[in-house]
N, C-alpha and C positions, 0 to 999 in steps of 0.2 A: 439504489445508486451504486450500479456495477461498477467494478473495478476493471480495467482492462489488464486481466492478469499477466499476460504475457509481454506487458510492454518492457521489460529490463530488455528484452533483445532490441528493443528500438532506441531508449533513452536512457539506459544503464548499460550499455552493451558491453562494457568490460570491467572488472573489479581487481585492481591490482596494486601492487605495492609500487614504490619509487621507482624502480629500475624498468618494470613492464616487458622486456623482451620474450618472455616464454609462454604468453598467452594470458588468457582471462584472469588466473590467478598466480602469474610468474611473480617469484619473489626475490630478494636478495638472500643472502646467506644469513642464517639466524645471527643476530646481533650477539657479540659475546661481552659479558661485563665481568669477565674473570670464569675460571674453568667451572667454577661451583653454580654459575649461571647461565651456562650456556643452554639454549633453547633449539628445539626444532620446529618448524612450521609443519603442521600436519593438515592434510586437504582430504574432505570427503565430500562424496555427492550422493544424493538419495532423492527418489521421487515423493513428495509428500503435497498433500492438497492440491493435485494435478499438476505440480511445478516440479522442475528441477531444481532441488534446494542446494546450492554449494556453501560449502563451510570451511574456513581456514582459521585454525587456532595455535595458539603458543603456550606452552609451560614447559617446567623443568624436564617433565616425564613426556615423552612421546606418545607411549603407550597411555598412560593416563589421558592424556589430550585426546588421543581416539576415542577413548570411552566414553568421554564429556561429549565430544561432538554427537556421537550414537545416542546417548540420552538426550542431547537437544533436538534432533530429529524424531526420537521417538516424542518428546513432548508436543513438538509441531503436529504431528500424525494423531495424538490423542486429542488434540483440540480441532482437528478436523471433524472428528466425531461429534464435537458440540456444535459447532458453528457451520459446517457444510450445508448450503442450500440445494447441493445435488446430491446428496446421499439420503435415501429413504430411511435409513435407521439414525439418522443423526439428531440430536436434541433439538435442533432449530426446525427441522420438518415436524416434530412432535409437537411444539408449542404452535407452529402456525397452522396446525390441521386442529386444534382446539378450538377455536371458533370465539365469538365476542362472548364478554362477560364472565369466561370460565378463567377461575384462578388457577392459575398452572405452576405446580413447584418446578425449580428450576436450579441447577448446578451452582455453586459459588463461580465458576469460570463463566458460565453463561451470563449471570448477574453483572459480573465485572466487565464484559465486554458490552452489554447493554447500557450499564450506567455510563461507560466511555463515549458510547454512541449518542446516546440523550445530551450530555454534557457538550458534546461537540455541535450536536444540531443546536443547542441554544447558543452557543458562542458564535455560530455562524450564520444565524438566524433563517435554519431551516437549509441551506444549502447543500449540507449534509443531511441527510433525512435515513435513519433505518428502517425506516417503514415503507420502502419503495416496492415492496414484494407485489402488490397490486398491479404496480406499471410491467413487471418483469412477467406477470400472466398475461397483460393484455396484450402485451407486444410479443409474446411466445418467445422471449429470448432464451431458453431451455430447449426450445425447438428448432423449427427452421427459421423463425421470426416472421413476422408480419406487421401490417400496419392495422391497428384496432379502427372500427368505426366510430364516428364523432361522439355517440352516445356511450359506448362501452369504455372509450377513453375518458369521457368525464365522470363515469361511476369509480372506474378505478382511481382517478385522481383523487376523487373524493373521500375515499378509504387511506389517502396517503396524509398522515400528521402524526408526527411525533409526539406531540401533547397528548395523543389520547392514548399512549402506553402509560399503564400504571405498574409502577414497580414498588414491592413491599420488602423492604429489606430485611423486615423482622423475620419472617417466615420464607424469604426468599420465593416469592412468588411473582409472576407475570400476568397482567389481564389486558385485552385491547376492549376499549371502551365503543367500538363501532363495528358492525358486520362487515367483513370484506377484509379486515386488516391482516397484514402479515409483515413480518421482519426479513430483511436480507444483510446479513454482514460483508457482502462482496467488497465492499469498500472501506472495511476496517479489519475484517477478520485476520488476513495474512500479517498484516502489522502485530495486532493484537498477540499472533502466535509467535512471531518473531521476538517480540519482545520479551514474552515468557521465557521461550528459549535462550536469548541474551542472557537473563536474570540468572538462569539455571547455569550457564557458563561461569558467570562471575562467582557465584555462591560455591561451585566447586573448585576454584582456585584458577582457573584459565586466567593469563594475564595480559592477553591480547587475542580479539578474534573478529571476524567478520563473518555474516551469515548474507546470504541473498536470496530473496524467495520471489519469484515473479517481478514486480516492479518495486519489491520492497529490500532495503538493504538496512542492516543495524550491526553496528561496529564500535569498538571500544578498544583502547591500547593503553599501557604503561610505558610506551618507547615510542619506536617509529609509527608515524601517522599511517592512515591508508588513503588511497588515490582513488577516487572513484571517477571512472569516466561517462559523460553524457554525450549520447549521438545526436547527430541532426534528426528532428521529427519525421524529416521526409526521406530518410536515408539511414537506416541502421548500420549500414558499413562505416560511415562517418565520422568519427568521434570530433566533438567540436570543443567540449570543455573538460577541465579537470578538477573535482573538488577535493580538498583536504579536508579528511575527518579523523579527530581524534576519539571522541565520543560522540555519539548520537545516532541518527538514522536518517536516510534519504529515499524518498518516495515519489513517483513519477507518475501522472495521468494524462491519457490523451484518448482521441477517438480513433487513433491510427492503428489499432491492431483489435482483431475479432471482428464482433459486430456481423451483420447479415445486410443482404441486397433484398428489398422489396419493392416493387411497383418501380423499377428502374433506377433505384435510388440506395445509395449506400448509409446505413444508421450504424452508429457506435451505441455502446452499451451500458454509457454513463446518462443517467437521465437527469433532468432538470424536475426536482419535485413541484415547481411552483405551476406549471403548465403540463407536465406530464410526457413531455418528448424528448428524445435523445438530444444531448448537447449538439448544437451545430456548430464545431469550430475544428480547426487544423490545429490548433496550439497544442505544446506540450506545458505541462506545469510541474516544475520539482519543487519539494519542499524538505528543506533540512530540519530537523526538530530534534530536541533532547531524546525523545522516545518514537517507537516505530508505530505505535498505536496512533499517536496523534499525526504523524508524518503520513501515515497511511489515509487517513480521513481526510485531512486538511488539503492533499493533492487532488483528492477529489471534489471538495467544496469548493478551491478556487477556482478549479476548471469549470462549474457550474456557475459561478459567480461573474465570470468573464474578466477581462484584464483591468477595467478600471475598478471595480469593486474589490478584486485582489489586491489592487496596489494599495487601496484604501485599508484593507484588513492587515497587510504586511506592516503597515505604517503604523496601526494601533498596537501591534505585536511583533515588538522588536526581538524576541527569543526564538523566534524562527527565520530562515532564509529561505527565499524564493528567486527562482529562474522561471521565466516566462519566455517561450520560444515560438515563433509564428514563421513557418517556412513562407518565401514568396518564391516567384518564378527566378528571380536573380540571386537570391541571399536568404539568410535567416536573419530576422530582426528579433532583437531578444532585450527583456528587460530584467533588471536584478534588483533586489530589494533585503537589506539586511544580509546581505552575502557575505560569509567569511573567507577563508584562504581559497583562490581558485587560480586557474590559469587556462588560457584561450590556446587552442592547438593552432600551430603556426599556419596551416592552410585552410584553417575554417574561414568560410565565408559567413562570417558574423558580423552584426553590427548592433552595438547597443544603441538602444534609442532613448535611455535616460543616464 
């Protein structure tokens, strides 16, 4: 279940404080609660997990805040070595190479990410499935991309089944119960890394922070809220919504970025595990959840489900907010469920359908 990793440029085009005028991380002057509590907003950027990770954080000591941000970046980079499907030296690559019926010792981080993946797979009835690696191979998504022959696709699809992954927590081992299986954390790994980095910032005493990585954002504050801008899914230069976030995570999935062209048709990188084909949709779905791991995986799952099933899921899970947007030739049709504080841009050609 491949995440469109660069979709932040499309659907979450800017992350900002309430004032906005200076760019993606423009900010007001630090809020002062007396001289002893004055803070400075520290900003840093580093490329991790093949993405530009942008961080902004506040505490009483600007130098300490900067060191905390660098430590958060280090944590994300470390987890890339655990969860990456692109790196030949990652723990995930080693696990996938082990084959069926082999009990593979794994790190606590790997087990934690896999446990979260399997829990969300169960919660979404398999719309999110971390065992889609056979489909990645069949469609050659890490190469030039191709359309597999029917027999090859059927074989790959038969190897996709989250029920067939056995995890033994006592000795932290993983085993595939069918030949040809493999894991892909593309739909959850960045969220998992952001959530761990966010926890690190909190534990080090940072009072207010925002981290954005690809299509994932994680934020918390003890003061002024963060404002996260969502763009037209068909035009990343046109913001249409602003979400007000104090504590939590925001993730967007679509088929609008990345992908490949084969046999004269454009294919995205998010697969429907039920039939093995890329999701055929122009929609963009944004999920607001308490944690980045869940937001990341659920934005993928709801895109796979389609709008009607996504609505049913959101109705049954009031703890998450969802925005579903579909571009047409004349406007953006949008649906919202459990959405908290937000505003619509004055010039947005957006029509609420519910």
